[in-house]
mmCIF file as Biopython writes it, N, C-alpha, C and O atoms, coordinates in Angstrom:
data_model
#
loop_
_atom_site.group_PDB
_atom_site.id
_atom_site.type_symbol
_atom_site.label_atom_id
_atom_site.label_alt_id
_atom_site.label_comp_id
_atom_site.label_asym_id
_atom_site.label_entity_id
_atom_site.label_seq_id
_atom_site.pdbx_PDB_ins_code
_atom_site.Cartn_x
_atom_site.Cartn_y
_atom_site.Cartn_z
_atom_site.occupancy
_atom_site.B_iso_or_equiv
_atom_site.auth_seq_id
_atom_site.auth_asym_id
_atom_site.pdbx_PDB_model_num
ATOM 1   N N  . UNK A ? 1  ? 80.916  82.435  105.234 1.0 0.0 1  A 1 
ATOM 2   C CA . UNK A ? 1  ? 81.537  83.359  104.295 1.0 0.0 1  A 1 
ATOM 3   C C  . UNK A ? 1  ? 81.383  84.780  104.841 1.0 0.0 1  A 1 
ATOM 4   O O  . UNK A ? 1  ? 80.296  85.156  105.279 1.0 0.0 1  A 1 
ATOM 5   N N  . UNK A ? 2  ? 82.462  85.577  104.821 1.0 0.0 2  A 1 
ATOM 6   C CA . UNK A ? 2  ? 82.373  86.962  105.317 1.0 0.0 2  A 1 
ATOM 7   C C  . UNK A ? 2  ? 81.362  87.789  104.536 1.0 0.0 2  A 1 
ATOM 8   O O  . UNK A ? 2  ? 81.119  87.536  103.356 1.0 0.0 2  A 1 
ATOM 9   N N  . UNK A ? 3  ? 80.783  88.763  105.191 1.0 0.0 3  A 1 
ATOM 10  C CA . UNK A ? 3  ? 79.813  89.655  104.545 1.0 0.0 3  A 1 
ATOM 11  C C  . UNK A ? 3  ? 80.436  90.331  103.346 1.0 0.0 3  A 1 
ATOM 12  O O  . UNK A ? 3  ? 81.580  90.781  103.412 1.0 0.0 3  A 1 
ATOM 13  N N  . UNK A ? 4  ? 79.705  90.410  102.256 1.0 0.0 4  A 1 
ATOM 14  C CA . UNK A ? 4  ? 80.155  91.106  101.066 1.0 0.0 4  A 1 
ATOM 15  C C  . UNK A ? 4  ? 80.910  90.251  100.069 1.0 0.0 4  A 1 
ATOM 16  O O  . UNK A ? 4  ? 81.078  90.662  98.921  1.0 0.0 4  A 1 
ATOM 17  N N  . UNK A ? 5  ? 81.376  89.063  100.475 1.0 0.0 5  A 1 
ATOM 18  C CA . UNK A ? 5  ? 82.121  88.217  99.543  1.0 0.0 5  A 1 
ATOM 19  C C  . UNK A ? 5  ? 81.190  87.781  98.424  1.0 0.0 5  A 1 
ATOM 20  O O  . UNK A ? 5  ? 80.105  87.256  98.678  1.0 0.0 5  A 1 
ATOM 21  N N  . UNK A ? 6  ? 81.615  87.999  97.188  1.0 0.0 6  A 1 
ATOM 22  C CA . UNK A ? 6  ? 80.816  87.634  96.035  1.0 0.0 6  A 1 
ATOM 23  C C  . UNK A ? 6  ? 79.778  88.675  95.636  1.0 0.0 6  A 1 
ATOM 24  O O  . UNK A ? 6  ? 79.050  88.477  94.663  1.0 0.0 6  A 1 
ATOM 25  N N  . UNK A ? 7  ? 79.701  89.771  96.365  1.0 0.0 7  A 1 
ATOM 26  C CA . UNK A ? 7  ? 78.743  90.838  96.079  1.0 0.0 7  A 1 
ATOM 27  C C  . UNK A ? 7  ? 79.442  91.969  95.324  1.0 0.0 7  A 1 
ATOM 28  O O  . UNK A ? 7  ? 80.645  92.165  95.492  1.0 0.0 7  A 1 
ATOM 29  N N  . UNK A ? 8  ? 78.705  92.717  94.493  1.0 0.0 8  A 1 
ATOM 30  C CA . UNK A ? 8  ? 79.316  93.867  93.818  1.0 0.0 8  A 1 
ATOM 31  C C  . UNK A ? 8  ? 79.776  94.923  94.835  1.0 0.0 8  A 1 
ATOM 32  O O  . UNK A ? 8  ? 79.109  95.168  95.840  1.0 0.0 8  A 1 
ATOM 33  N N  . UNK A ? 9  ? 80.910  95.528  94.554  1.0 0.0 9  A 1 
ATOM 34  C CA . UNK A ? 9  ? 81.415  96.597  95.433  1.0 0.0 9  A 1 
ATOM 35  C C  . UNK A ? 9  ? 80.603  97.863  95.208  1.0 0.0 9  A 1 
ATOM 36  O O  . UNK A ? 9  ? 80.144  98.100  94.091  1.0 0.0 9  A 1 
ATOM 37  N N  . UNK A ? 10 ? 80.414  98.676  96.229  1.0 0.0 10 A 1 
ATOM 38  C CA . UNK A ? 10 ? 79.759  99.971  96.026  1.0 0.0 10 A 1 
ATOM 39  C C  . UNK A ? 10 ? 80.665  100.875 95.197  1.0 0.0 10 A 1 
ATOM 40  O O  . UNK A ? 10 ? 81.887  100.728 95.212  1.0 0.0 10 A 1 
ATOM 41  N N  . UNK A ? 11 ? 80.066  101.794 94.490  1.0 0.0 11 A 1 
ATOM 42  C CA . UNK A ? 11 ? 80.851  102.717 93.671  1.0 0.0 11 A 1 
ATOM 43  C C  . UNK A ? 11 ? 81.610  103.685 94.577  1.0 0.0 11 A 1 
ATOM 44  O O  . UNK A ? 11 ? 81.080  104.139 95.592  1.0 0.0 11 A 1 
ATOM 45  N N  . UNK A ? 12 ? 82.843  103.995 94.208  1.0 0.0 12 A 1 
ATOM 46  C CA . UNK A ? 12 ? 83.639  104.951 94.976  1.0 0.0 12 A 1 
ATOM 47  C C  . UNK A ? 12 ? 84.634  105.639 94.058  1.0 0.0 12 A 1 
ATOM 48  O O  . UNK A ? 12 ? 84.930  105.149 92.968  1.0 0.0 12 A 1 
ATOM 49  N N  . UNK A ? 13 ? 85.147  106.773 94.503  1.0 0.0 13 A 1 
ATOM 50  C CA . UNK A ? 13 ? 86.148  107.539 93.760  1.0 0.0 13 A 1 
ATOM 51  C C  . UNK A ? 13 ? 87.333  107.790 94.683  1.0 0.0 13 A 1 
ATOM 52  O O  . UNK A ? 13 ? 87.165  108.205 95.830  1.0 0.0 13 A 1 
ATOM 53  N N  . UNK A ? 14 ? 88.535  107.533 94.167  1.0 0.0 14 A 1 
ATOM 54  C CA . UNK A ? 14 ? 89.769  107.732 94.923  1.0 0.0 14 A 1 
ATOM 55  C C  . UNK A ? 14 ? 90.813  108.361 94.018  1.0 0.0 14 A 1 
ATOM 56  O O  . UNK A ? 14 ? 90.716  108.245 92.796  1.0 0.0 14 A 1 
ATOM 57  N N  . UNK A ? 15 ? 91.817  109.027 94.595  1.0 0.0 15 A 1 
ATOM 58  C CA . UNK A ? 15 ? 92.901  109.545 93.754  1.0 0.0 15 A 1 
ATOM 59  C C  . UNK A ? 15 ? 93.847  108.410 93.355  1.0 0.0 15 A 1 
ATOM 60  O O  . UNK A ? 15 ? 94.133  107.516 94.152  1.0 0.0 15 A 1 
ATOM 61  N N  . UNK A ? 16 ? 94.326  108.460 92.112  1.0 0.0 16 A 1 
ATOM 62  C CA . UNK A ? 16 ? 95.313  107.479 91.656  1.0 0.0 16 A 1 
ATOM 63  C C  . UNK A ? 16 ? 96.699  107.906 92.150  1.0 0.0 16 A 1 
ATOM 64  O O  . UNK A ? 16 ? 96.842  108.931 92.816  1.0 0.0 16 A 1 
ATOM 65  N N  . UNK A ? 17 ? 97.698  107.118 91.820  1.0 0.0 17 A 1 
ATOM 66  C CA . UNK A ? 17 ? 99.064  107.463 92.225  1.0 0.0 17 A 1 
ATOM 67  C C  . UNK A ? 17 ? 99.563  108.722 91.528  1.0 0.0 17 A 1 
ATOM 68  O O  . UNK A ? 17 ? 100.542 109.331 91.961  1.0 0.0 17 A 1 
ATOM 69  N N  . UNK A ? 18 ? 98.885  109.115 90.438  1.0 0.0 18 A 1 
ATOM 70  C CA . UNK A ? 18 ? 99.260  110.349 89.724  1.0 0.0 18 A 1 
ATOM 71  C C  . UNK A ? 18 ? 98.396  111.530 90.130  1.0 0.0 18 A 1 
ATOM 72  O O  . UNK A ? 18 ? 98.588  112.639 89.632  1.0 0.0 18 A 1 
ATOM 73  N N  . UNK A ? 19 ? 97.429  111.300 91.046  1.0 0.0 19 A 1 
ATOM 74  C CA . UNK A ? 19 ? 96.559  112.370 91.508  1.0 0.0 19 A 1 
ATOM 75  C C  . UNK A ? 19 ? 95.242  112.467 90.758  1.0 0.0 19 A 1 
ATOM 76  O O  . UNK A ? 19 ? 94.355  113.221 91.158  1.0 0.0 19 A 1 
ATOM 77  N N  . UNK A ? 20 ? 95.104  111.706 89.666  1.0 0.0 20 A 1 
ATOM 78  C CA . UNK A ? 20 ? 93.857  111.692 88.889  1.0 0.0 20 A 1 
ATOM 79  C C  . UNK A ? 20 ? 92.765  110.982 89.688  1.0 0.0 20 A 1 
ATOM 80  O O  . UNK A ? 20 ? 93.023  109.958 90.321  1.0 0.0 20 A 1 
ATOM 81  N N  . UNK A ? 21 ? 91.546  111.527 89.660  1.0 0.0 21 A 1 
ATOM 82  C CA . UNK A ? 21 ? 90.429  110.896 90.363  1.0 0.0 21 A 1 
ATOM 83  C C  . UNK A ? 21 ? 89.929  109.719 89.538  1.0 0.0 21 A 1 
ATOM 84  O O  . UNK A ? 21 ? 89.645  109.864 88.349  1.0 0.0 21 A 1 
ATOM 85  N N  . UNK A ? 22 ? 89.821  108.553 90.168  1.0 0.0 22 A 1 
ATOM 86  C CA . UNK A ? 22 ? 89.400  107.321 89.501  1.0 0.0 22 A 1 
ATOM 87  C C  . UNK A ? 22 ? 88.140  106.809 90.182  1.0 0.0 22 A 1 
ATOM 88  O O  . UNK A ? 22 ? 88.107  106.643 91.401  1.0 0.0 22 A 1 
ATOM 89  N N  . UNK A ? 23 ? 87.094  106.558 89.379  1.0 0.0 23 A 1 
ATOM 90  C CA . UNK A ? 23 ? 85.822  106.054 89.889  1.0 0.0 23 A 1 
ATOM 91  C C  . UNK A ? 23 ? 85.643  104.606 89.442  1.0 0.0 23 A 1 
ATOM 92  O O  . UNK A ? 23 ? 85.834  104.289 88.268  1.0 0.0 23 A 1 
ATOM 93  N N  . UNK A ? 24 ? 85.282  103.742 90.363  1.0 0.0 24 A 1 
ATOM 94  C CA . UNK A ? 24 ? 85.148  102.321 90.064  1.0 0.0 24 A 1 
ATOM 95  C C  . UNK A ? 24 ? 84.211  102.072 88.893  1.0 0.0 24 A 1 
ATOM 96  O O  . UNK A ? 24 ? 84.543  101.291 88.001  1.0 0.0 24 A 1 
ATOM 97  N N  . UNK A ? 25 ? 83.055  102.712 88.873  1.0 0.0 25 A 1 
ATOM 98  C CA . UNK A ? 25 ? 82.087  102.460 87.801  1.0 0.0 25 A 1 
ATOM 99  C C  . UNK A ? 25 ? 82.655  102.838 86.428  1.0 0.0 25 A 1 
ATOM 100 O O  . UNK A ? 25 ? 82.319  102.200 85.430  1.0 0.0 25 A 1 
ATOM 101 N N  . UNK A ? 26 ? 83.506  103.861 86.364  1.0 0.0 26 A 1 
ATOM 102 C CA . UNK A ? 26 ? 84.117  104.256 85.091  1.0 0.0 26 A 1 
ATOM 103 C C  . UNK A ? 26 ? 85.176  103.241 84.651  1.0 0.0 26 A 1 
ATOM 104 O O  . UNK A ? 26 ? 85.288  102.926 83.466  1.0 0.0 26 A 1 
ATOM 105 N N  . UNK A ? 27 ? 85.940  102.741 85.602  1.0 0.0 27 A 1 
ATOM 106 C CA . UNK A ? 27 ? 86.949  101.722 85.291  1.0 0.0 27 A 1 
ATOM 107 C C  . UNK A ? 27 ? 86.264  100.468 84.758  1.0 0.0 27 A 1 
ATOM 108 O O  . UNK A ? 27 ? 86.730  99.873  83.786  1.0 0.0 27 A 1 
ATOM 109 N N  . UNK A ? 28 ? 85.162  100.063 85.387  1.0 0.0 28 A 1 
ATOM 110 C CA . UNK A ? 28 ? 84.470  98.840  84.988  1.0 0.0 28 A 1 
ATOM 111 C C  . UNK A ? 28 ? 83.828  98.933  83.607  1.0 0.0 28 A 1 
ATOM 112 O O  . UNK A ? 28 ? 83.497  97.905  83.016  1.0 0.0 28 A 1 
ATOM 113 N N  . UNK A ? 29 ? 83.648  100.133 83.084  1.0 0.0 29 A 1 
ATOM 114 C CA . UNK A ? 29 ? 83.133  100.289 81.717  1.0 0.0 29 A 1 
ATOM 115 C C  . UNK A ? 29 ? 84.194  99.897  80.686  1.0 0.0 29 A 1 
ATOM 116 O O  . UNK A ? 29 ? 83.865  99.556  79.550  1.0 0.0 29 A 1 
ATOM 117 N N  . UNK A ? 30 ? 85.473  99.947  81.091  1.0 0.0 30 A 1 
ATOM 118 C CA . UNK A ? 30 ? 86.581  99.697  80.169  1.0 0.0 30 A 1 
ATOM 119 C C  . UNK A ? 30 ? 87.251  98.345  80.375  1.0 0.0 30 A 1 
ATOM 120 O O  . UNK A ? 30 ? 87.767  97.757  79.425  1.0 0.0 30 A 1 
ATOM 121 N N  . UNK A ? 31 ? 87.246  97.847  81.619  1.0 0.0 31 A 1 
ATOM 122 C CA . UNK A ? 31 ? 87.981  96.613  81.932  1.0 0.0 31 A 1 
ATOM 123 C C  . UNK A ? 31 ? 87.499  96.063  83.268  1.0 0.0 31 A 1 
ATOM 124 O O  . UNK A ? 31 ? 86.720  96.704  83.974  1.0 0.0 31 A 1 
ATOM 125 N N  . UNK A ? 32 ? 87.970  94.876  83.602  1.0 0.0 32 A 1 
ATOM 126 C CA . UNK A ? 32 ? 87.641  94.322  84.911  1.0 0.0 32 A 1 
ATOM 127 C C  . UNK A ? 32 ? 88.567  94.923  85.956  1.0 0.0 32 A 1 
ATOM 128 O O  . UNK A ? 32 ? 89.615  95.474  85.618  1.0 0.0 32 A 1 
ATOM 129 N N  . UNK A ? 33 ? 88.191  94.820  87.203  1.0 0.0 33 A 1 
ATOM 130 C CA . UNK A ? 33 ? 89.017  95.339  88.292  1.0 0.0 33 A 1 
ATOM 131 C C  . UNK A ? 33 ? 89.028  94.322  89.428  1.0 0.0 33 A 1 
ATOM 132 O O  . UNK A ? 33 ? 88.022  93.665  89.694  1.0 0.0 33 A 1 
ATOM 133 N N  . UNK A ? 34 ? 90.151  94.202  90.081  1.0 0.0 34 A 1 
ATOM 134 C CA . UNK A ? 34 ? 90.288  93.340  91.254  1.0 0.0 34 A 1 
ATOM 135 C C  . UNK A ? 34 ? 90.548  94.256  92.442  1.0 0.0 34 A 1 
ATOM 136 O O  . UNK A ? 34 ? 91.488  95.051  92.431  1.0 0.0 34 A 1 
ATOM 137 N N  . UNK A ? 35 ? 89.711  94.138  93.464  1.0 0.0 35 A 1 
ATOM 138 C CA . UNK A ? 35 ? 89.863  94.964  94.663  1.0 0.0 35 A 1 
ATOM 139 C C  . UNK A ? 35 ? 90.429  94.111  95.790  1.0 0.0 35 A 1 
ATOM 140 O O  . UNK A ? 35 ? 89.935  93.015  96.054  1.0 0.0 35 A 1 
ATOM 141 N N  . UNK A ? 36 ? 91.446  94.605  96.439  1.0 0.0 36 A 1 
ATOM 142 C CA . UNK A ? 36 ? 92.037  93.910  97.570  1.0 0.0 36 A 1 
ATOM 143 C C  . UNK A ? 36 ? 92.097  94.874  98.749  1.0 0.0 36 A 1 
ATOM 144 O O  . UNK A ? 36 ? 92.642  95.972  98.636  1.0 0.0 36 A 1 
ATOM 145 N N  . UNK A ? 37 ? 91.546  94.467  99.854  1.0 0.0 37 A 1 
ATOM 146 C CA . UNK A ? 37 ? 91.554  95.284  101.063 1.0 0.0 37 A 1 
ATOM 147 C C  . UNK A ? 37 ? 92.459  94.602  102.080 1.0 0.0 37 A 1 
ATOM 148 O O  . UNK A ? 37 ? 92.223  93.460  102.474 1.0 0.0 37 A 1 
ATOM 149 N N  . UNK A ? 38 ? 93.498  95.318  102.498 1.0 0.0 38 A 1 
ATOM 150 C CA . UNK A ? 38 ? 94.477  94.754  103.427 1.0 0.0 38 A 1 
ATOM 151 C C  . UNK A ? 38 ? 94.326  95.465  104.765 1.0 0.0 38 A 1 
ATOM 152 O O  . UNK A ? 38 ? 94.658  96.643  104.899 1.0 0.0 38 A 1 
ATOM 153 N N  . UNK A ? 39 ? 93.830  94.746  105.734 1.0 0.0 39 A 1 
ATOM 154 C CA . UNK A ? 39 ? 93.574  95.299  107.061 1.0 0.0 39 A 1 
ATOM 155 C C  . UNK A ? 39 ? 94.881  95.781  107.689 1.0 0.0 39 A 1 
ATOM 156 O O  . UNK A ? 39 ? 95.851  95.026  107.758 1.0 0.0 39 A 1 
ATOM 157 N N  . UNK A ? 40 ? 94.910  97.009  108.136 1.0 0.0 40 A 1 
ATOM 158 C CA . UNK A ? 40 ? 96.053  97.621  108.802 1.0 0.0 40 A 1 
ATOM 159 C C  . UNK A ? 40 ? 97.274  97.790  107.910 1.0 0.0 40 A 1 
ATOM 160 O O  . UNK A ? 40 ? 98.379  97.959  108.425 1.0 0.0 40 A 1 
ATOM 161 N N  . UNK A ? 41 ? 97.116  97.751  106.598 1.0 0.0 41 A 1 
ATOM 162 C CA . UNK A ? 41 ? 98.262  97.943  105.718 1.0 0.0 41 A 1 
ATOM 163 C C  . UNK A ? 41 ? 98.796  99.367  105.875 1.0 0.0 41 A 1 
ATOM 164 O O  . UNK A ? 41 ? 98.027  100.326 105.948 1.0 0.0 41 A 1 
ATOM 165 N N  . UNK A ? 42 ? 100.090 99.487  105.924 1.0 0.0 42 A 1 
ATOM 166 C CA . UNK A ? 42 ? 100.773 100.783 106.003 1.0 0.0 42 A 1 
ATOM 167 C C  . UNK A ? 42 ? 100.410 101.579 107.270 1.0 0.0 42 A 1 
ATOM 168 O O  . UNK A ? 42 ? 100.458 102.809 107.266 1.0 0.0 42 A 1 
ATOM 169 N N  . UNK A ? 43 ? 100.056 100.886 108.328 1.0 0.0 43 A 1 
ATOM 170 C CA . UNK A ? 43 ? 99.778  101.542 109.600 1.0 0.0 43 A 1 
ATOM 171 C C  . UNK A ? 43 ? 100.585 100.860 110.689 1.0 0.0 43 A 1 
ATOM 172 O O  . UNK A ? 43 ? 101.188 99.811  110.461 1.0 0.0 43 A 1 
ATOM 173 N N  . UNK A ? 44 ? 100.595 101.446 111.850 1.0 0.0 44 A 1 
ATOM 174 C CA . UNK A ? 44 ? 101.301 100.837 112.971 1.0 0.0 44 A 1 
ATOM 175 C C  . UNK A ? 44 ? 100.412 99.885  113.772 1.0 0.0 44 A 1 
ATOM 176 O O  . UNK A ? 44 ? 100.861 99.298  114.757 1.0 0.0 44 A 1 
ATOM 177 N N  . UNK A ? 45 ? 99.152  99.731  113.354 1.0 0.0 45 A 1 
ATOM 178 C CA . UNK A ? 45 ? 98.183  98.915  114.085 1.0 0.0 45 A 1 
ATOM 179 C C  . UNK A ? 45 ? 98.356  97.441  113.981 1.0 0.0 45 A 1 
ATOM 180 O O  . UNK A ? 45 ? 97.580  96.686  114.567 1.0 0.0 45 A 1 
#
């Protein structure tokens, strides 16, 4: 199994599509979240 699978994600803050800053820990207080990481998405790599 790859490292990190089944483990809690570290807390992070990113801008939303509207520019609002969104923090994972704040989202999780209100609802569940699904994180998907796509290697090389939207790049030429």
